[in-house]
C-alpha positions as CSV (number, residue, x, y, z in Angstrom):
1,M,-13.8,-19.6,-17.1
2,T,-12.9,-16.0,-17.1
3,H,-15.0,-14.0,-18.8
4,V,-12.7,-11.1,-18.0
5,S,-14.3,-8.4,-20.3
6,T,-16.8,-8.3,-17.7
7,L,-14.7,-7.1,-15.4
8,A,-12.9,-4.3,-17.4
9,P,-13.8,-1.4,-19.3
10,P,-15.8,-2.0,-22.3
11,A,-13.7,-0.2,-24.6
12,V,-10.0,1.5,-24.7
13,T,-8.4,2.9,-27.8
14,P,-6.0,1.1,-29.9
15,R,-3.2,3.0,-28.2
16,E,-4.2,2.0,-24.7
17,T,-4.8,-1.7,-26.4
18,A,-1.1,-2.0,-27.4
19,G,0.1,-2.4,-23.8
20,R,-2.2,-5.6,-23.1
21,T,-1.3,-7.1,-26.8
22,A,2.3,-7.2,-26.3
23,P,4.5,-10.2,-25.1
24,R,4.5,-11.5,-21.7
25,R,8.5,-11.2,-21.8
26,S,8.3,-7.3,-22.4
27,L,6.4,-7.0,-19.2
28,P,9.6,-7.0,-17.0
29,V,11.2,-4.7,-18.9
30,A,8.5,-2.1,-18.8
31,A,7.7,-2.9,-15.2
32,G,11.7,-2.0,-14.4
33,T,11.0,1.9,-15.5
34,A,8.0,2.0,-13.7
35,L,9.5,0.7,-10.3
36,G,13.0,2.8,-11.2
37,L,10.5,5.8,-11.1
38,F,8.8,4.9,-7.8
39,A,12.3,4.1,-6.3
40,V,13.4,8.0,-7.4
41,A,10.6,9.2,-5.9
42,R,11.1,7.4,-2.6
43,L,14.7,8.1,-2.8
44,A,14.3,11.2,-3.3
45,G,11.6,11.7,-0.3
46,L,14.2,9.6,2.3
47,T,16.7,11.9,1.3
48,V,14.4,15.5,2.1
49,V,14.0,13.7,5.3
50,A,17.3,13.0,6.1
51,A,18.1,16.7,5.5
52,V,15.5,17.6,7.3
53,A,16.2,15.8,10.2
54,W,19.9,17.0,10.4
55,A,18.7,20.7,9.9
56,T,16.7,20.5,12.9
57,G,19.1,18.4,15.0
58,D,18.2,14.8,14.8
59,K,20.6,12.9,13.8
60,R,18.9,9.9,13.4
61,P,16.4,10.0,10.4
62,L,16.3,6.0,9.6
63,A,15.2,5.8,13.2
64,L,12.5,8.0,12.5
65,L,11.1,6.1,9.4
66,G,11.7,2.8,11.6
67,R,10.9,3.6,15.2
68,S,7.9,6.4,14.8
69,W,4.4,5.8,16.4
70,D,2.5,2.4,15.3
71,S,6.1,1.4,14.2
72,L,6.9,0.5,17.9
73,W,3.7,-1.4,18.7
74,Y,4.7,-4.0,15.5
75,L,8.5,-4.1,16.6
76,G,7.4,-4.9,20.0
77,I,5.0,-8.0,18.6
78,A,7.6,-9.3,16.6
79,A,10.0,-9.3,19.3
80,H,7.8,-10.3,22.1
81,G,4.5,-11.3,21.1
82,Y,1.2,-10.3,21.8
83,G,0.1,-9.1,25.2
84,R,1.2,-5.5,25.8
85,T,-1.2,-2.7,27.2
86,L,-1.0,0.7,28.1
87,R,-3.7,2.4,30.2
88,F,-4.4,6.0,30.4
89,E,-7.9,8.0,31.6
90,P,-10.8,5.4,32.3
91,G,-11.8,3.9,29.6
92,A,-8.7,4.9,27.5
93,V,-6.8,1.1,27.1
94,Q,-4.4,0.4,24.2
95,S,-3.6,-3.1,23.6
96,D,-1.3,-4.4,21.1
97,L,-4.5,-6.7,20.1
98,A,-5.4,-3.9,17.5
99,F,-2.5,-4.5,15.6
100,F,-2.6,-7.4,12.8
101,P,-0.3,-10.0,13.2
102,L,1.2,-10.6,9.1
103,Y,3.6,-7.4,9.4
104,P,5.0,-8.3,12.4
105,A,5.7,-12.2,11.7
106,L,7.6,-10.9,8.5
107,V,9.5,-8.5,10.7
108,R,10.3,-11.5,13.0
109,A,11.1,-13.8,10.4
110,V,14.0,-11.1,8.8
111,A,15.1,-10.5,12.5
112,T,15.7,-14.3,12.4
113,L,17.2,-14.7,9.0
114,T,19.4,-11.3,9.1
115,P,21.9,-9.4,12.3
116,L,19.6,-6.5,11.1
117,G,17.7,-4.7,14.4
118,G,14.0,-4.1,14.8
119,G,14.0,-0.9,13.2
120,A,15.9,-1.8,10.3
121,C,13.8,-5.2,9.9
122,G,11.0,-3.5,9.9
123,L,12.3,-0.9,7.1
124,L,13.1,-3.8,4.8
125,V,10.4,-5.6,5.0
126,S,8.2,-2.3,4.4
127,W,10.5,-1.2,1.4
128,S,10.8,-5.2,-0.3
129,A,7.2,-4.7,0.1
130,A,6.6,-1.4,-1.3
131,G,8.7,-2.6,-4.4
132,V,6.5,-5.7,-4.9
133,A,3.2,-3.4,-4.7
134,A,4.7,-0.8,-7.2
135,C,5.3,-3.7,-9.8
136,G,1.5,-5.1,-8.9
137,V,0.2,-1.5,-8.9
138,Y,1.9,-0.8,-12.9
139,A,0.6,-4.6,-14.1
140,L,-2.9,-3.8,-13.0
141,G,-2.8,-0.5,-14.7
142,A,-0.8,-1.8,-18.1
143,R,-3.6,-4.4,-18.4
144,L,-6.6,-2.2,-18.2
145,H,-5.0,0.9,-20.4
146,G,-1.4,0.0,-21.2
147,R,2.2,0.6,-20.1
148,A,2.1,4.2,-19.9
149,V,-0.9,4.4,-17.8
150,G,0.7,1.8,-15.8
151,T,3.8,3.6,-15.3
152,A,2.0,7.0,-14.4
153,L,0.1,4.7,-11.9
154,V,3.0,4.0,-9.9
155,L,4.6,7.2,-10.4
156,L,1.4,9.1,-8.9
157,W,0.9,6.5,-5.8
158,G,4.8,7.0,-5.5
159,L,4.2,10.9,-5.2
160,L,1.0,10.8,-2.9
161,P,1.4,13.3,0.0
162,H,1.4,10.9,2.8
163,S,3.5,8.7,0.4
164,V,6.4,8.5,2.5
165,V,4.5,6.5,4.7
166,L,5.7,3.5,2.2
167,S,9.4,4.5,3.1
168,M,8.7,3.4,7.0
169,A,8.2,0.6,9.1
170,Y,4.4,0.6,8.5
171,T,1.9,-1.7,7.3
172,E,0.4,-0.3,4.3
173,P,3.5,-1.2,1.5
174,V,2.0,-5.1,2.9
175,L,-1.0,-4.3,2.1
176,T,-1.3,-2.5,-1.1
177,A,1.5,-5.4,-2.1
178,F,-1.3,-8.2,-1.8
179,A,-4.5,-5.9,-2.6
180,A,-2.8,-4.9,-6.2
181,W,-2.1,-8.5,-7.2
182,S,-5.2,-10.2,-6.1
183,L,-6.9,-7.5,-7.7
184,Y,-4.9,-7.9,-10.9
185,A,-5.7,-11.8,-10.2
186,V,-9.0,-11.3,-10.3
187,L,-9.0,-9.1,-13.7
188,G,-7.0,-12.6,-15.3
189,G,-9.6,-14.6,-14.0
190,R,-7.3,-16.5,-11.8
191,W,-9.7,-16.9,-8.5
192,L,-7.4,-18.9,-6.6
193,W,-4.5,-17.0,-6.3
194,A,-6.7,-13.8,-6.1
195,G,-8.5,-15.8,-3.2
196,A,-5.1,-16.4,-1.8
197,L,-3.8,-13.2,-1.8
198,A,-6.9,-11.3,-0.3
199,A,-6.3,-13.5,2.8
200,L,-3.3,-12.5,3.1
201,A,-4.1,-8.9,2.8
202,G,-6.8,-9.5,5.5
203,L,-4.1,-10.3,8.0
204,A,-2.3,-7.4,7.4
205,R,-4.3,-4.7,8.7
206,P,-8.0,-4.3,9.6
207,N,-9.0,-2.3,6.9
208,G,-7.4,-4.9,4.9
209,F,-10.9,-6.8,4.2
210,A,-11.1,-4.2,1.6
211,V,-9.6,-6.6,-0.7
212,A,-11.6,-9.8,0.5
213,A,-15.3,-7.7,-0.5
214,A,-13.8,-7.0,-3.8
215,V,-13.4,-10.5,-4.6
216,L,-16.2,-11.6,-3.2
217,A,-18.4,-9.3,-5.1
218,A,-16.5,-10.0,-8.2
219,A,-17.1,-13.7,-7.7
220,A,-20.5,-13.2,-7.1
221,Y,-21.2,-11.2,-10.3
222,E,-19.5,-13.8,-12.5
223,A,-21.2,-16.6,-11.1
224,W,-24.6,-14.6,-11.7
225,R,-23.3,-14.0,-15.3
226,G,-22.1,-17.7,-15.8
227,R,-25.5,-19.1,-14.3
228,R,-27.0,-20.2,-17.5
229,Q,-24.2,-21.3,-19.4
230,T,-23.5,-24.8,-20.0
231,G,-20.9,-25.9,-17.1
232,G,-21.8,-23.3,-14.8
233,V,-18.8,-21.6,-12.7
234,T,-15.9,-23.7,-12.4
235,H,-14.7,-24.9,-8.6
236,R,-11.6,-22.2,-9.0
237,L,-14.2,-19.1,-8.2
238,W,-16.2,-20.6,-5.3
239,T,-12.8,-21.9,-4.0
240,G,-11.1,-18.3,-4.0
241,A,-14.2,-16.6,-3.0
242,A,-14.5,-19.0,0.0
243,L,-10.6,-18.4,0.8
244,A,-11.0,-14.4,0.2
245,P,-12.4,-13.5,4.0
246,L,-10.3,-16.3,6.1
247,G,-7.3,-13.6,6.9
248,W,-9.0,-11.0,8.2
249,A,-12.0,-13.5,10.2
250,A,-9.2,-15.4,11.4
251,Y,-7.6,-12.7,13.3
252,V,-10.4,-11.2,14.7
253,L,-12.0,-14.3,15.8
254,W,-8.7,-15.2,17.8
255,V,-8.7,-11.9,19.3
256,G,-12.4,-12.1,20.5
257,H,-11.5,-15.8,21.5
258,R,-8.6,-14.5,23.8
259,T,-10.4,-11.5,25.1
260,G,-13.4,-13.3,26.0
261,D,-15.8,-12.3,23.7
262,L,-15.5,-14.5,20.3
263,L,-17.6,-12.1,17.8
264,G,-17.3,-8.3,19.5
265,G,-13.8,-8.9,21.6
266,Y,-11.8,-7.6,18.4
267,F,-14.0,-4.1,17.9
268,E,-13.9,-3.4,22.0
269,V,-10.4,-3.3,21.3
270,Q,-10.4,-0.9,18.7
271,R,-13.1,1.1,20.6
272,R,-10.8,1.6,23.7
273,W,-8.3,2.8,21.4
274,G,-11.2,5.5,20.2
275,S,-11.5,4.1,16.6
276,T,-15.4,2.9,16.2
277,F,-17.4,3.2,13.0
278,D,-20.3,5.8,13.7
279,F,-21.0,6.6,9.4
280,G,-18.5,10.0,10.2
281,R,-20.5,11.5,13.1
282,G,-17.0,12.3,14.8
283,S,-15.0,12.9,12.2
284,A,-17.9,15.7,11.0
285,R,-17.6,16.9,14.4
286,F,-13.7,17.4,14.1
287,V,-14.1,19.3,10.7
288,R,-16.6,21.3,12.0
289,H,-13.9,22.1,15.1
290,V,-11.2,22.8,12.5
291,L,-13.1,25.0,10.9
292,L,-14.4,27.2,13.5
293,H,-11.1,27.1,15.9
294,G,-8.7,25.8,13.6
295,D,-6.0,23.3,14.6
296,R,-2.7,21.8,13.6
297,F,-1.6,22.1,9.6
298,V,-2.1,18.2,9.4
299,F,-5.7,18.5,9.9
300,P,-6.6,21.0,7.3
301,M,-4.7,19.0,5.1
302,T,-6.3,16.2,5.7
303,M,-9.5,17.5,5.0
304,V,-8.2,18.5,1.6
305,I,-6.7,15.2,0.8
306,V,-10.0,12.7,2.0
307,A,-12.4,15.6,-0.3
308,A,-9.9,14.6,-3.0
309,A,-10.4,10.5,-2.4
310,V,-14.3,11.7,-2.7
311,L,-13.7,13.4,-6.0
312,L,-11.5,10.9,-7.5
313,Y,-13.6,7.8,-6.7
314,G,-16.6,10.0,-8.1
315,L,-14.1,10.1,-11.6
316,L,-13.6,6.1,-10.9
317,L,-17.5,5.6,-11.3
318,A,-18.0,7.8,-14.1
319,D,-14.7,6.3,-15.7
320,R,-16.6,3.2,-15.9
321,A,-13.7,1.2,-13.7
322,P,-13.8,-2.8,-13.1
323,L,-16.3,-3.9,-10.6
324,V,-13.4,-5.3,-8.1
325,L,-11.7,-2.0,-8.3
326,L,-14.9,-0.2,-7.3
327,V,-15.5,-2.2,-4.6
328,Y,-12.1,-2.3,-3.2
329,S,-11.4,1.8,-3.6
330,G,-15.1,2.2,-2.1
331,V,-14.5,0.3,0.8
332,L,-11.6,1.7,1.7
333,L,-12.8,5.2,1.4
334,L,-16.1,4.2,3.3
335,V,-13.7,2.8,6.4
336,A,-11.5,6.4,6.5
337,L,-15.0,8.6,5.6
338,G,-16.7,6.4,8.3
339,G,-14.3,6.2,11.2
340,S,-14.3,8.1,14.1
341,G,-10.7,8.8,16.4
342,F,-7.2,9.4,14.8
343,F,-8.5,12.0,12.1
344,E,-5.1,13.0,11.1
345,S,-4.2,9.2,10.1
346,K,-7.4,9.0,7.5
347,P,-5.1,9.8,4.6
348,R,-2.8,6.9,5.0
349,F,-5.3,4.7,5.4
350,L,-6.3,5.8,2.0
351,L,-2.5,4.7,0.5
352,P,-3.7,1.5,-0.2
353,A,-6.4,3.0,-2.7
354,F,-4.2,3.2,-5.2
355,P,-7.2,2.5,-8.2
356,L,-8.4,5.9,-7.3
357,L,-5.7,7.7,-9.3
358,L,-6.5,5.7,-12.6
359,P,-8.6,8.5,-13.8
360,L,-5.7,11.0,-13.3
361,A,-3.0,8.8,-14.7
362,R,-4.7,8.4,-17.8
363,A,-5.4,12.1,-18.0
364,L,-1.3,12.9,-17.6
365,V,-0.7,10.3,-20.3
366,R,-2.7,11.9,-22.5
367,T,-1.2,15.8,-21.2
368,A,2.2,14.0,-21.4
369,R,1.5,13.3,-25.7
370,A,-0.1,16.0,-26.5
371,R,1.8,19.0,-24.2
372,P,4.8,17.0,-22.4
373,W,6.3,20.5,-20.8
374,H,2.7,20.8,-18.7
375,A,2.9,16.6,-17.9
376,A,6.4,17.5,-16.4
377,V,5.7,20.5,-14.6
378,V,2.4,18.9,-12.8
379,A,4.7,15.6,-11.9
380,G,7.1,18.2,-10.5
381,A,4.5,19.7,-8.6
382,L,3.2,17.0,-7.2
383,A,6.6,15.5,-6.5
384,G,7.5,19.0,-4.5
385,L,4.7,18.6,-2.6
386,S,5.0,15.0,-1.4
387,L,8.4,15.4,-0.4
388,T,8.3,18.7,1.6
389,Y,4.6,17.5,3.2
390,G,6.6,13.7,4.0
391,A,9.5,15.1,5.9
392,Y,7.2,17.7,7.8
393,L,5.2,14.7,9.2
394,V,7.8,12.8,10.1
395,V,10.7,15.6,11.6
396,I,8.4,18.4,12.4
397,A,4.4,17.8,12.9
398,D,4.5,16.2,16.5
399,T,0.8,14.1,15.2
400,P,0.7,10.2,15.0
401,L,0.6,9.5,11.4
């Protein structure tokens, strides 16, 4: 029993419905167009990063993409396993146990099967995952609102201000790939796939539990709806729901076992990194500092991007989006808003929250049909912001991503 209609908007226009009722064999062709646009956007981003790097005297743009900030931690885990710890002032201890294992495991697998170096393996994994994610983003958007919206959703995701991270040796592309297809599976009532993919998403990043939360919420709602119907709820739903949190929980418990504090060990590791969940108190203090005293350009940009995400979530609620998308995006937004430490990384934490872009994608499609030039100007402006700001983040700004 799938009852897909309970998880999707109750009404769409005939034009939007066309994308869903088309034969399945046409999906790869339509997805290919979206993936092509995404690839062009990311290749343009790589070109601008390389040009800025060369102009500023750095002759190694690929090293900037493959061996910057957290990438070095992941590559170290891939090459040597866990065990690296850096100590700074009293109380500040950076341990590689803060980093989830799926991405370094994939990098290690690629390094074993190919002659590539660690940075190149990291980029190959990230670029491949970004492509898989783009296909999943398209499939979800097309299922809900038609192919045009699916294509616009992929393009907008590929042109976010922080989308340069999708071209770096970081974990966001891997998380988004598993998340997109898990959410898509929920909308199709494929609960085993949804749960298994959510478990893998939970092994990718700390905020990967947002996928499990979304699957559990959707499964609970579906069970509540089907409790009085003949036959009840199938075992696939319960099994998928049980699978969803296993990846995230398994790693958190493993770190707890390794540190001697089963339930609190992982969170203590994060606290020593300076990363805690304080319901936004630390972030509010930092925002006050930026407003009163100013700071580097990335910090006001972070404030603008996070504020835009809050507004987009409001639009997603008003748009009556499926429950699974609301929970997934809401948890990611809550983590970004409520977490303290590494304020400049909040836009990166929101990169996997692609459902927030659905209202913009629908608006862009409507604009393109009514005033094509207006839509082209909007897309061009977003591309200009994404390419230039991405190059600034990677090459010029001496700030952790």
